[in-house]
FIVEXDREN-828553 format. One record per residue (C-alpha): residue number from 1; residue in one letter; x negated, y, z negated. Coordinates in steps of 0.05 Angstrom, whole numbers. Each point is the difference from the previous one (the first is absolute). Example, Ala and Ser with C-alpha at 12.3 -4.5 7.8 and 13.67 -1.06 7.14 Angstrom:
REM residues 2
1 a -246 -90 -156 $
2 s -27 69 13 $
***
This chain:
REM residues 232
1 x 0 0 0 $
2 x -27 69 18 $
3 x -16 44 -59 $
4 x 25 72 -9 $
5 x -46 59 15 $
6 x -43 6 -61 $
7 x -52 51 -24 $
8 x -66 -27 -24 $
9 x -41 34 -55 $
10 x -75 -15 4 $
11 x -43 29 -56 $
12 x -74 -2 17 $
13 x -65 13 -36 $
14 x -61 -18 43 $
15 x -9 -75 16 $
16 x 2 18 75 $
17 x -21 -71 21 $
18 x 66 -25 -27 $
19 x 43 60 19 $
20 x -14 -7 75 $
21 x 26 -72 8 $
22 x 58 15 -47 $
23 x 23 58 43 $
24 x -9 -40 64 $
25 x 42 -57 -27 $
26 x 54 48 -24 $
27 x 8 31 69 $
28 x -5 -67 37 $
29 x 51 -37 -41 $
30 x 51 51 -23 $
31 x 49 15 56 $
32 x 47 35 -49 $
33 x -52 46 -30 $
34 x 30 67 -18 $
35 x -55 47 -22 $
36 x -68 -19 -26 $
37 x -12 45 -61 $
38 x -74 1 -15 $
39 x -22 26 -68 $
40 x -75 11 2 $
41 x -22 2 -73 $
42 x -61 43 14 $
43 x -37 -51 41 $
44 x -69 10 29 $
45 x -8 37 66 $
46 x -5 -61 44 $
47 x 65 -28 -27 $
48 x 35 67 5 $
49 x -20 7 73 $
50 x 29 -68 16 $
51 x 65 11 -38 $
52 x 11 68 32 $
53 x -21 -20 70 $
54 x 36 -27 61 $
55 x -17 -72 -18 $
56 x 42 3 -63 $
57 x 44 62 -13 $
58 x 6 17 74 $
59 x 32 -65 23 $
60 x 69 27 -16 $
61 x 22 73 1 $
62 x 42 -3 -64 $
63 x -54 -30 -44 $
64 x -22 40 -61 $
65 x -69 11 -31 $
66 x -9 28 -70 $
67 x -68 9 -33 $
68 x -9 12 -75 $
69 x -45 56 -24 $
70 x -36 -50 -44 $
71 x 8 -73 -16 $
72 x 64 -13 -38 $
73 x 0 -77 3 $
74 x 50 -49 28 $
75 x 64 15 -39 $
76 x 2 74 14 $
77 x -23 -10 72 $
78 x 57 -50 10 $
79 x 51 47 -32 $
80 x -23 56 46 $
81 x 16 -43 60 $
82 x 64 -29 -26 $
83 x 29 70 -11 $
84 x -6 10 76 $
85 x 38 -62 19 $
86 x 63 11 42 $
87 x 25 -72 7 $
88 x 45 -38 -48 $
89 x -56 -50 -15 $
90 x -74 10 6 $
91 x -63 -42 2 $
92 x -57 15 -48 $
93 x -62 -31 30 $
94 x -71 -10 -24 $
95 x -53 16 51 $
96 x -34 -69 -6 $
97 x 61 -38 25 $
98 x 2 -32 69 $
99 x 71 -8 28 $
100 x 24 -51 50 $
101 x 60 -7 45 $
102 x 66 -1 -37 $
103 x -27 25 -67 $
104 x 53 55 -9 $
105 x 56 -43 28 $
106 x -16 -53 -53 $
107 x 3 50 -57 $
108 x 68 26 24 $
109 x 26 -71 11 $
110 x -21 -20 -71 $
111 x 35 62 -26 $
112 x 65 -17 37 $
113 x -3 -73 -17 $
114 x -8 13 -74 $
115 x 58 49 -4 $
116 x 45 -46 41 $
117 x -14 -58 -48 $
118 x 7 42 -64 $
119 x 63 42 8 $
120 x -1 63 -41 $
121 x -76 2 -7 $
122 x -38 57 32 $
123 x -72 -7 23 $
124 x -47 56 -19 $
125 x -60 -27 36 $
126 x -28 -59 38 $
127 x -75 -8 -1 $
128 x -50 -50 24 $
129 x -37 -50 -43 $
130 x -19 -47 56 $
131 x -18 -71 -21 $
132 x 5 -57 51 $
133 x -1 -51 -57 $
134 x 66 24 -29 $
135 x 59 -35 34 $
136 x 49 56 -13 $
137 x 13 55 51 $
138 x 12 51 -55 $
139 x 17 6 -74 $
140 x 27 53 -46 $
141 x -49 24 -52 $
142 x 15 7 -73 $
143 x -38 44 -49 $
144 x -57 -7 -17 $
145 x -12 -21 73 $
146 x -6 54 53 $
147 x -8 11 74 $
148 x -69 25 19 $
149 x 1 65 39 $
150 x -45 -19 58 $
151 x 63 -8 42 $
152 x 68 24 -25 $
153 x 65 10 37 $
154 x 37 43 -50 $
155 x 66 36 -6 $
156 x -9 75 -6 $
157 x 64 5 -40 $
158 x -27 -50 -49 $
159 x -64 39 -8 $
160 x 40 64 -11 $
161 x 42 -35 -52 $
162 x -59 -24 -42 $
163 x -35 68 4 $
164 x 63 34 -26 $
165 x 8 -52 -55 $
166 x -72 13 -20 $
167 x 14 75 -3 $
168 x -49 13 56 $
169 x 42 8 63 $
170 x -36 -5 66 $
171 x -62 -33 -29 $
172 x 21 -69 22 $
173 x -58 -40 -28 $
174 x -15 13 -73 $
175 x -51 57 -8 $
176 x 13 9 -75 $
177 x -38 -61 -23 $
178 x -76 8 4 $
179 x -8 -74 18 $
180 x 43 10 62 $
181 x -43 51 36 $
182 x -29 -54 43 $
183 x 8 -73 -18 $
184 x 65 -12 -39 $
185 x 52 41 38 $
186 x 27 -61 36 $
187 x 8 -39 -65 $
188 x 36 58 -35 $
189 x 40 16 63 $
190 x 26 -71 3 $
191 x 18 2 -74 $
192 x 37 66 8 $
193 x 39 -26 60 $
194 x 20 -63 -39 $
195 x 22 43 -59 $
196 x 43 42 47 $
197 x 35 -62 25 $
198 x -37 -9 66 $
199 x -29 -66 22 $
200 x -73 -3 19 $
201 x -15 -56 49 $
202 x -65 -33 20 $
203 x -6 -23 72 $
204 x -48 -59 7 $
205 x 1 -8 75 $
206 x -12 70 27 $
207 x -45 -5 61 $
208 x -58 43 -25 $
209 x -67 -3 -35 $
210 x -29 39 -57 $
211 x -74 8 -17 $
212 x 16 21 -71 $
213 x -36 55 -38 $
214 x -32 30 62 $
215 x 50 55 16 $
216 x -24 53 -48 $
217 x -74 -13 -8 $
218 x 5 16 -74 $
219 x -41 -17 -61 $
220 x 46 -33 -51 $
221 x -38 28 -59 $
222 x 7 70 28 $
223 x 74 -10 14 $
224 x 15 -24 -70 $
225 x -34 63 -27 $
226 x 44 48 39 $
227 x 52 38 -40 $
228 x 61 36 26 $
229 x -29 68 -15 $
230 x -60 -18 43 $
231 x 44 -1 63 $
232 x 49 56 -16 $
***
């Protein structure tokens, strides 16, 4: 089944060797791509030139490029892009993911299949956690499990709902917790969606690959030392 036109938010900080094939795969295998919203979290000059150039931004006229004045880390970069989304659902994509044919259709099909089999339940997000050894096509998560944010198809209304419930409207991923600046926003986001009554669903058969930990070129010790006031 064809998927609806969908905006894709791609936060990037350096790691150009992974960004290039990610962008190529996105264009090659996403016929229903709306806008590619690139959030350049103060990358080096070589990465900036690629992101802003014809090979990336220039492939579609409606694409958007935003560059931060200084590094603000994943959560705030993601929120910056999500605030620019115009479609009902959006993809939040890590830049070390390689997509294959049918990836977005699979996420939408899982979403529809879950809701058709669980009347009255609303999905907040479907995300990939590919594992060929798991016989299931997909599974609903339950706290304390979560859907990792390297590939999310997420409802913008659900994100708005949890940001309002948190008292922080428009900041869809949690920026109030210091541990969410970079590495825990997916865990807390899944928890907040569950608490708001939304299902979070893991897709095990999405046709894609993920290098894991390569998309931000970060030092974990440095990340854990960052405080909210450091990126205000």
